[in-house]
C-alpha positions as CSV (number, residue, x, y, z in Angstrom):
1,M,190.1,38.6,83.2
2,A,191.8,36.6,86.1
3,L,194.6,38.2,88.0
4,E,198.1,37.0,87.7
5,Q,198.9,34.1,90.1
6,F,202.3,34.6,91.7
7,K,204.2,31.7,93.3
8,K,203.9,31.7,97.1
9,E,207.4,32.7,97.5
10,E,206.9,35.7,95.4
11,T,203.7,36.7,96.9
12,L,205.4,36.7,100.4
13,A,208.3,38.5,99.1
14,M,206.2,41.4,97.6
15,R,204.3,41.5,100.9
16,K,207.3,42.0,102.9
17,R,208.3,45.0,100.4
18,L,205.0,46.6,99.9
19,I,202.7,45.8,103.1
20,G,203.3,47.3,106.7
21,E,204.9,44.5,108.9
22,S,202.8,45.4,111.7
23,I,199.9,43.7,109.6
24,R,200.8,40.1,110.5
25,L,199.8,36.9,108.8
26,F,198.5,33.9,110.3
27,Y,201.5,31.3,111.0
28,S,204.0,34.0,110.1
29,D,206.9,31.5,110.1
30,N,205.2,29.5,107.4
31,P,202.2,31.4,106.2
32,V,199.2,29.6,104.2
33,K,198.5,31.1,100.8
34,I,194.8,30.8,100.3
35,V,193.4,31.3,96.9
36,R,189.9,30.1,97.2
37,A,187.1,28.9,99.6
38,R,183.7,27.5,100.2
39,G,181.8,26.9,103.3
40,Q,184.1,26.0,106.3
41,Y,186.8,25.2,103.7
42,L,189.9,27.0,102.6
43,Y,192.1,26.1,99.8
44,D,195.8,27.0,99.0
45,E,197.5,27.5,95.8
46,N,198.2,23.8,95.3
47,G,194.6,22.5,96.0
48,Q,195.3,21.6,99.5
49,R,191.9,22.0,101.7
50,Y,192.2,23.4,105.1
51,L,189.3,23.2,107.9
52,D,188.6,26.7,109.2
53,C,187.9,27.3,112.5
54,I,189.0,30.8,112.7
55,S,186.8,32.9,110.2
56,N,183.9,34.2,112.3
57,V,183.9,36.9,109.7
58,H,182.6,34.5,107.0
59,H,179.6,33.9,109.2
60,V,177.3,31.6,106.7
61,G,180.2,30.1,105.2
62,H,182.8,31.2,102.8
63,C,181.6,32.5,99.2
64,H,178.0,31.5,100.1
65,P,176.2,31.4,96.6
66,S,173.0,33.2,98.1
67,I,175.4,36.1,99.2
68,T,177.4,36.4,96.3
69,K,174.4,36.4,93.9
70,A,172.7,39.2,96.0
71,A,175.9,41.3,96.0
72,A,176.4,40.7,92.3
73,A,172.8,41.7,91.5
74,Q,172.6,44.6,93.5
75,M,175.9,46.0,92.4
76,D,174.9,45.5,88.6
77,L,171.6,47.7,89.4
78,L,173.1,50.5,91.7
79,N,175.6,51.3,94.5
80,T,175.7,54.8,95.7
81,N,176.2,57.4,98.3
82,T,173.9,56.6,101.2
83,R,172.5,60.2,101.4
84,F,170.1,59.1,98.3
85,L,166.7,57.5,99.7
86,H,166.8,53.8,99.1
87,D,164.7,50.6,100.2
88,N,167.5,48.5,101.1
89,I,168.7,50.5,104.0
90,V,165.3,50.8,105.6
91,T,164.3,47.2,104.9
92,Y,167.5,45.9,106.5
93,A,167.0,48.1,109.5
94,D,163.6,46.7,110.0
95,R,164.9,43.3,109.7
96,L,167.7,43.9,112.4
97,A,165.1,45.7,114.8
98,A,163.1,42.6,115.0
99,T,166.1,40.5,116.5
100,L,166.7,43.0,119.0
101,P,164.9,44.4,122.2
102,E,162.1,47.0,121.4
103,K,163.9,49.8,122.6
104,L,167.1,49.3,120.5
105,C,165.4,50.8,117.4
106,V,167.7,53.4,116.0
107,F,170.6,52.2,113.6
108,Y,173.8,53.9,112.4
109,F,175.4,52.0,109.4
110,V,179.1,51.9,109.3
111,N,181.8,50.1,107.6
112,S,183.7,48.2,110.2
113,G,183.6,47.1,114.0
114,S,186.1,49.7,114.8
115,E,183.9,52.4,113.3
116,A,181.0,51.1,115.0
117,N,182.6,51.1,118.4
118,D,183.9,54.6,117.9
119,L,180.6,56.1,117.1
120,A,179.2,54.1,120.3
121,L,181.9,55.8,122.4
122,R,180.8,59.2,120.9
123,L,177.0,58.3,121.3
124,A,177.5,57.5,124.9
125,Q,179.9,60.6,125.8
126,H,177.6,62.9,124.0
127,Y,174.4,61.7,125.6
128,T,175.6,61.4,129.1
129,Q,177.9,64.7,128.8
130,H,180.6,62.8,130.8
131,Q,184.0,61.3,129.4
132,D,185.0,58.6,131.6
133,V,184.5,55.0,130.6
134,I,184.8,51.6,132.3
135,V,186.0,48.7,130.3
136,I,187.0,45.1,131.1
137,D,190.6,44.0,131.7
138,H,192.2,42.5,128.2
139,A,189.5,43.7,126.3
140,Y,190.0,44.8,122.6
141,H,187.4,47.1,121.0
142,G,189.1,48.2,117.6
143,H,192.2,49.8,116.3
144,L,191.1,53.5,116.0
145,M,193.0,55.6,118.3
146,S,189.9,56.4,120.6
147,L,189.6,52.5,120.7
148,I,193.0,51.8,121.6
149,D,192.5,54.1,124.4
150,I,189.9,51.8,125.9
151,S,191.3,48.4,125.0
152,P,193.7,47.4,127.7
153,Y,194.9,44.6,125.3
154,K,196.7,47.3,123.3
155,F,197.1,50.3,125.4
156,R,199.1,48.3,128.2
157,K,201.7,47.7,125.2
158,L,201.5,51.3,124.4
159,A,201.3,54.6,125.9
160,G,199.4,53.1,128.9
161,Q,196.0,54.1,130.6
162,K,194.4,57.3,129.9
163,E,192.8,59.2,133.3
164,W,189.4,58.7,131.9
165,V,189.7,55.1,131.3
166,H,188.9,52.7,134.1
167,V,189.6,49.1,134.1
168,A,187.4,46.4,135.9
169,P,188.5,42.7,136.5
170,L,187.6,40.2,133.5
171,P,184.9,38.3,134.8
172,D,186.8,35.0,134.5
173,T,185.3,32.2,136.6
174,Y,188.1,29.9,135.9
175,R,191.2,32.0,136.6
176,G,190.0,35.3,138.0
177,M,189.5,36.4,141.3
178,Y,185.9,34.9,141.8
179,R,186.0,31.4,140.4
180,E,183.5,28.6,139.7
181,D,183.4,27.6,143.5
182,H,182.0,31.1,144.5
183,P,178.2,31.1,145.4
184,N,177.5,34.2,143.2
185,P,180.5,35.3,140.7
186,G,178.1,37.3,138.7
187,Q,177.1,39.6,141.5
188,A,180.8,39.6,142.9
189,Y,182.4,40.6,139.6
190,A,179.6,43.3,139.2
191,D,180.3,44.7,142.6
192,T,183.9,45.4,141.5
193,V,182.6,47.7,138.9
194,K,180.3,49.5,141.6
195,D,183.6,49.8,143.8
196,L,185.4,51.4,140.7
197,I,182.5,53.9,140.0
198,E,182.7,54.9,143.6
199,E,186.4,55.5,143.0
200,V,185.9,57.6,139.9
201,H,183.3,59.7,141.9
202,K,185.8,60.4,144.5
203,K,188.0,61.9,141.9
204,G,185.4,64.1,141.0
205,R,184.8,62.4,137.6
206,K,181.5,61.0,136.1
207,I,181.0,57.9,133.9
208,S,179.7,58.1,130.3
209,A,179.8,54.2,129.7
210,F,180.7,50.6,130.8
211,F,181.9,49.3,127.5
212,A,182.1,45.5,127.3
213,E,182.3,42.7,124.8
214,S,179.2,40.5,125.4
215,L,181.6,37.5,125.5
216,P,185.2,38.7,125.8
217,S,187.1,37.1,123.0
218,V,190.8,38.4,123.2
219,G,190.3,37.9,127.1
220,G,190.0,34.1,126.4
221,Q,186.7,33.0,125.1
222,I,185.2,34.2,128.5
223,I,181.5,33.3,129.5
224,M,180.2,36.1,131.6
225,P,178.7,34.8,134.8
226,Q,174.9,34.9,135.2
227,G,173.6,38.2,136.5
228,Y,176.9,40.0,135.9
229,S,175.5,42.3,133.1
230,A,172.1,43.2,134.6
231,K,173.8,44.3,137.8
232,V,176.7,46.2,136.1
233,A,174.0,48.3,134.1
234,E,172.0,49.0,137.2
235,Y,175.3,50.6,138.9
236,V,176.4,52.3,135.6
237,R,172.9,53.8,135.0
238,S,172.6,54.9,138.7
239,A,175.7,56.8,138.0
240,G,174.5,58.4,135.0
241,G,176.2,56.3,132.3
242,V,175.3,53.8,129.8
243,F,175.8,50.1,129.0
244,V,177.5,49.4,125.4
245,A,177.5,45.7,124.5
246,D,180.1,45.0,121.8
247,E,178.7,42.3,119.7
248,V,181.3,42.6,116.9
249,Q,182.4,38.9,117.4
250,T,179.6,37.3,119.0
251,G,176.4,38.4,117.2
252,F,174.3,37.1,114.5
253,G,173.4,33.8,116.3
254,R,177.0,32.5,116.8
255,V,175.9,31.5,120.4
256,G,173.1,29.4,119.0
257,S,170.3,29.7,121.6
258,H,170.1,33.4,121.2
259,F,170.7,35.9,118.1
260,W,173.0,38.2,120.4
261,A,175.2,37.1,123.1
262,F,174.0,39.8,125.7
263,Q,170.7,37.8,125.4
264,L,172.4,34.9,127.5
265,Q,172.2,37.3,130.5
266,G,168.4,36.9,130.7
267,E,165.2,38.5,129.3
268,G,165.5,41.4,131.8
269,F,168.9,42.5,130.3
270,C,169.1,45.1,127.7
271,P,172.1,47.3,126.7
272,D,171.8,51.1,125.8
273,I,173.9,50.9,123.0
274,V,174.8,47.6,120.8
275,T,177.7,47.5,118.0
276,M,178.1,44.8,115.4
277,G,180.2,44.1,112.7
278,K,182.1,41.2,111.6
279,P,179.5,38.5,110.6
280,M,177.1,41.0,109.0
281,G,178.4,41.1,105.6
282,N,179.8,37.4,105.7
283,G,183.2,39.0,104.8
284,H,182.0,42.2,103.2
285,P,183.0,45.4,105.0
286,M,179.9,46.1,107.0
287,A,178.9,47.2,110.8
288,C,176.3,48.9,112.7
289,V,175.3,50.7,115.9
290,A,171.9,50.2,117.5
291,T,170.6,52.5,119.9
292,T,167.5,54.0,121.6
293,V,165.3,56.9,120.6
294,E,166.5,59.0,123.5
295,I,170.5,58.6,122.9
296,A,169.9,59.1,119.1
297,R,167.9,62.3,119.6
298,A,170.3,63.8,121.9
299,F,173.0,63.0,119.2
300,T,171.1,64.8,116.7
301,A,170.3,67.7,118.9
302,N,174.3,68.6,118.9
303,G,173.3,70.2,115.6
304,V,176.3,68.4,113.8
305,E,175.4,66.2,111.0
306,Y,176.6,62.5,111.1
307,F,177.0,60.8,107.6
308,N,178.9,57.9,106.5
309,T,179.5,57.7,102.6
310,F,179.5,53.8,102.3
311,G,177.6,52.9,105.7
312,G,174.4,51.2,104.6
313,N,175.1,51.4,100.8
314,P,172.5,49.4,98.6
315,V,175.2,46.7,97.9
316,S,176.1,46.3,101.7
317,C,172.4,46.2,102.6
318,A,171.6,43.8,100.1
319,I,174.3,41.4,101.3
320,G,173.0,42.1,104.9
321,L,169.6,40.9,104.1
322,A,171.0,37.8,102.3
323,V,172.9,36.8,105.3
324,L,169.8,37.2,107.5
325,D,168.0,34.9,105.1
326,V,170.8,32.2,105.1
327,I,170.8,32.4,109.0
328,E,167.1,31.6,109.0
329,K,166.8,29.1,105.9
330,E,169.5,26.9,106.9
331,D,168.7,27.0,110.7
332,L,172.4,28.0,111.4
333,R,171.4,29.0,115.1
334,G,170.1,25.6,115.6
335,N,173.3,24.3,113.8
336,A,175.5,26.3,116.2
337,T,173.5,25.0,119.2
338,R,174.0,21.4,118.2
339,V,177.5,21.4,116.9
340,G,178.7,23.7,119.5
341,A,177.4,21.2,122.3
342,H,178.9,18.4,120.3
343,L,182.3,20.2,120.3
344,T,182.2,21.3,123.9
345,D,181.3,17.8,125.1
346,L,183.9,16.0,122.9
347,L,186.4,18.4,124.5
348,T,185.4,17.9,128.0
349,K,185.6,14.0,127.6
350,L,189.3,14.7,126.3
351,Q,190.0,16.8,129.7
352,T,189.5,13.6,131.5
353,R,192.4,12.1,129.3
354,H,194.8,15.1,129.4
355,Q,195.7,16.9,132.3
356,I,197.1,19.7,130.5
357,I,193.5,20.6,129.7
358,G,192.4,22.9,132.4
359,D,189.0,24.3,131.1
360,V,186.6,23.8,128.5
361,R,184.0,26.6,128.1
362,G,181.7,27.9,125.4
363,A,178.1,29.0,123.9
364,G,177.2,27.7,120.5
365,L,180.1,27.9,118.2
366,F,182.2,30.2,120.3
367,V,184.4,27.8,122.2
368,G,187.9,27.9,124.2
369,L,190.0,25.2,125.4
370,E,192.3,26.4,128.1
371,L,195.7,24.6,128.4
372,V,197.5,24.7,131.5
373,A,200.9,23.3,132.8
374,D,199.6,22.5,136.3
375,R,195.9,22.0,137.1
376,E,196.2,23.0,140.9
377,Q,198.1,26.3,140.1
378,R,196.2,26.7,136.7
379,T,199.6,27.7,135.2
380,P,199.2,28.8,131.6
381,A,200.6,26.3,129.0
382,T,201.3,29.0,126.5
383,E,204.0,27.3,124.5
384,T,202.0,23.8,124.5
385,A,199.0,25.9,123.0
386,A,201.2,27.4,120.2
387,R,202.5,23.8,119.3
388,V,199.1,22.5,119.2
389,V,197.9,25.5,116.7
390,K,201.1,25.0,114.7
391,R,200.8,21.0,114.3
392,L,196.9,21.2,113.6
393,K,197.8,23.5,110.7
394,E,201.0,21.5,109.3
395,E,199.8,18.1,109.9
396,D,196.0,17.9,109.7
397,R,195.6,21.3,107.8
398,I,193.2,22.8,110.5
399,C,193.3,26.3,111.1
400,V,192.8,27.4,114.8
401,S,194.4,30.2,117.0
402,T,195.1,31.2,120.6
403,D,194.0,34.0,122.7
404,G,193.6,34.9,126.2
405,P,196.1,36.9,128.5
406,W,198.6,34.3,128.2
407,D,197.9,32.9,124.7
408,N,196.9,29.8,126.2
409,V,193.5,29.4,125.0
410,V,192.8,27.5,122.0
411,K,189.7,29.3,120.5
412,F,187.1,28.2,117.9
413,K,185.0,30.5,116.0
414,P,184.3,28.8,112.8
415,P,181.9,29.6,109.9
416,M,178.2,28.6,111.2
417,C,177.9,25.8,108.8
418,F,180.7,23.9,110.8
419,S,179.4,20.4,111.3
420,V,179.4,17.5,113.6
421,E,182.1,15.8,111.4
422,D,184.3,18.7,111.6
423,A,184.0,18.9,115.4
424,E,185.1,15.3,115.6
425,L,188.1,15.6,113.3
426,V,189.4,18.7,115.2
427,V,188.9,16.9,118.5
428,Q,190.4,13.5,117.2
429,C,193.5,15.5,115.8
430,I,193.9,17.5,119.2
431,D,193.8,14.1,121.3
432,R,196.4,12.7,118.9
433,I,198.8,15.9,119.3
434,L,198.4,16.0,123.1
435,T,199.1,12.4,123.5
436,D,202.0,12.9,121.4
437,I,203.3,15.6,123.6
438,G,202.5,14.1,126.5
439,A,204.6,11.1,125.6
440,S,207.5,13.1,124.6
441,E,207.7,15.0,127.7
442,K,207.7,11.6,129.7
443,E,210.7,10.6,127.5
444,D,212.6,13.9,128.3
445,I,212.0,13.1,132.1
């Protein structure tokens, strides 16, 4: 039996009454009511179609028939507490292990990226017997209290920085301290972490972990400079810490050329702990921590059992296996490479026509378009970015969002089935909007 369908105004009124206001909606001044979806498309209550450039959660496409079939079949057969022996969890762990470097071979299944990052923090602190953590500026790792503490994006707006948390500069080669003209920005930014470690040691403290998104997303769709992660790992391990790679946003082939974004840093680099989440279940709540035998053994040796009632349950793992199958069968990594390159190329060409486009960057279907009021000064064009997002939604029914410290980076993290035609449509619409904004600004002068 279908649930009652309220009018949009009724749904909004009920939401305002019943749901915490801090849980914000996209386009809060005029929200979209989505009632169904398929592939890279969303449909509202009037049947209007929207192109989804936001939902990196629905990794292989909304309501993919292979995923829903696997979920329904397993749900009809069994879903139970994860402390019973079952094939799905070990089969899925084995499939995941095949995508990762050999030393990352022990898995803990949980329900969300926040849970995964919280457990990773716990593993690191227990293994090293140290508390202090180094994070990257503007980072976001989740909504649990432990993660707010290591997320500058959040804690700067709240209680502030804890004494055990240390913030390294965002390795942004567009507007950071070391830019694209630096001979070796990866080394230079890594050395800022080395300096930070020395400062921590002077205070008589010890590092447990360097904790970073493999490609900082909230920070503005940042592509890490080459050599950065390997050098940071060297410095952190020398100080007795471990390297945690947060792949909650970027894992499962989004970057196209590799299955994991940390692999963009070269074959010689391997984190000690990897967290994953959003794309794993294609919208089903599912996440995981992968680590080494040594770290896992230390965690077991503390004598305190870890269990997660739902993490790795038969239904979740059936869905996870189906997602891996679809990525492979539909060559979604190849699609991310091809379409992502085409999107980046089109946006770069647009940059020659619009002075407001300061930078275009990306890897696969993880792309950022940074808007600036002045190219020389690289002044963030925050208001214009917001206008572009609003007009794309209202005029073209295209859903994008902004990020970065100044919310001036239009970001693209669409479902992996995003097509060449979709990319061309988005760029044509951005071109039209920027042309219109430019003309209206000239008229005002």
